[in-house]
N, C-alpha and C positions, 0 to 999 in steps of 0.2 A: 444429600446427593452432592458430590464435589462438582465444582465448576469445571466444565470442559471447554477447552479452547479449540475452536474449529479452525484448522489450518489449511490454506490453499497453497499448492505448489505454483511456481511461476506461470505455467501456461493458463491455469485456472484463474490466478490473480490478475493476469493480463486481461482475460475476458471479463472478469468481474469489474475491473476499473475502466475498461475501454482503452487501456494503453497497450503498447506492444511489449513483448518480453524483453526486447533490446532496450526499450526505454526504462523498464523497471531495473534492468541490469545496470544501466548508466546511472540511475538514481542511487542504487546501492553503492556503486563505485565512488560517487561524490558525496556520500553521506546525506543524501536528501530523502525526505519522506516519500513513501510510507515506510514505517519501521518494518524490519524483517526479522525472522528467527533463524539462527544458525542451528540446524537440526543434527549436524554431525557430518564429518567428512566435507564433501562439497555440497551436501544437500541443504537447501534453504526453503523457507516457507513464509507465508504471510498470515497472521491471525486476522480473521474476518473483522473482529472488533477494531483492530488497528487500521484496516483498510477503510472501514466505515467512518472512523473518526477523521482520517485524512481527507476522505472525499467530502465530508461535511465542512472541513476547514477551507476547502476549495470553492465553496458556494459563494456566488456573487449575484448582485442584482442588476449590475450594468457593466459594460466593458470598461468604463472609466473608474470603477470602484477600486480603491487602493486596498491592499491587504490589511485586515484588521478593522476596516470600517464597514 
């Protein structure tokens, strides 16, 4: 069975991550994660596995924790 990529469009990706659609759009504009997929024309989407990986990288144990620690 081939691997299938589950893709969320921006409204669903915003709900999934807890961000707003406009925040996701700004992050795309500035080349910030999470990664997105260019689906053709103006259509874009987010692979759930990319969203999960990005959310995991955001995990912190305290407000003073520096990225990577």
